[in-house]
C-alpha positions in Angstrom: -129.4 58.3 168.0 -128.8 61.2 165.8 -125.7 63.3 165.8 -127.9 66.4 167.1 -129.2 64.6 170.1 -125.7 63.3 170.9 -124.2 66.7 171.1 -126.9 68.2 173.2 -126.4 65.5 175.5 -122.7 66.1 175.7 -123.0 69.9 176.1 -125.4 69.0 179.3 -122.8 66.8 180.7 -119.9 69.4 180.6 -119.8 69.9 184.2 -120.1 66.2 185.3 -116.7 64.8 183.9 -117.1 61.2 185.1 -120.5 60.7 183.6 -119.6 62.5 180.5 -116.7 60.2 180.0 -118.8 57.2 180.5 -121.4 58.6 178.1 -118.8 59.0 175.3 -117.3 55.7 175.8 -120.6 53.9 175.1 -122.7 56.4 173.0 -120.6 58.2 170.8 -121.6 57.7 167.2 -118.5 56.0 165.2 -116.8 57.8 162.4 -117.9 56.9 159.1 -115.4 56.4 156.3 -117.8 55.7 153.7 -121.6 55.3 152.8 -124.5 57.1 153.3 -123.5 58.7 156.8 -120.5 60.6 155.4 -122.4 63.0 153.1 -124.4 65.5 154.6 -126.7 67.8 152.9 -124.8 71.3 152.3 -128.2 73.2 153.2 -129.9 71.1 156.0 -127.7 68.5 157.1 -129.6 65.5 156.2 -127.8 62.1 155.2 -130.4 60.3 153.1 -131.3 60.8 149.5 -128.2 62.6 148.6 -127.6 64.3 145.1 -123.8 64.6 144.2 -124.3 65.1 140.6 -122.9 68.3 139.2 -121.3 69.0 142.5 -124.6 69.9 144.3 -124.2 67.8 147.4 -127.8 68.4 148.6 -130.7 66.1 149.8 -133.7 65.5 147.3 -135.9 67.7 149.5 -133.7 70.8 149.2 -133.1 70.1 145.5 -136.7 70.3 145.0 -136.7 73.9 146.7 -133.6 75.2 144.7 -134.0 73.5 141.3 -135.7 75.9 139.4 -133.4 78.7 140.8 -130.4 77.1 139.5 -132.0 76.2 136.1 -133.5 72.8 136.3 -136.7 72.3 134.6 -139.1 69.4 134.9 -138.9 66.9 132.1 -142.1 66.4 130.2 -144.1 68.8 132.4 -147.1 70.1 130.5 -147.3 73.7 132.1 
């Protein structure tokens, strides 16, 4: 279950306190201290394929979008 789906369900259960408490007890995602789930992308919020080098903190998909704007060039590209 993703964090977004969990937040949306909690919002829907705000008026039903007993059901909300039970839902939170069994379905709340656990807090991550290390690993992949601790570093979301600054731009889109994805957790996988994260680039931390040079303090970027973006996923690879967002990096491809912004690479040319921040001065990165393709290595060995014959353009």
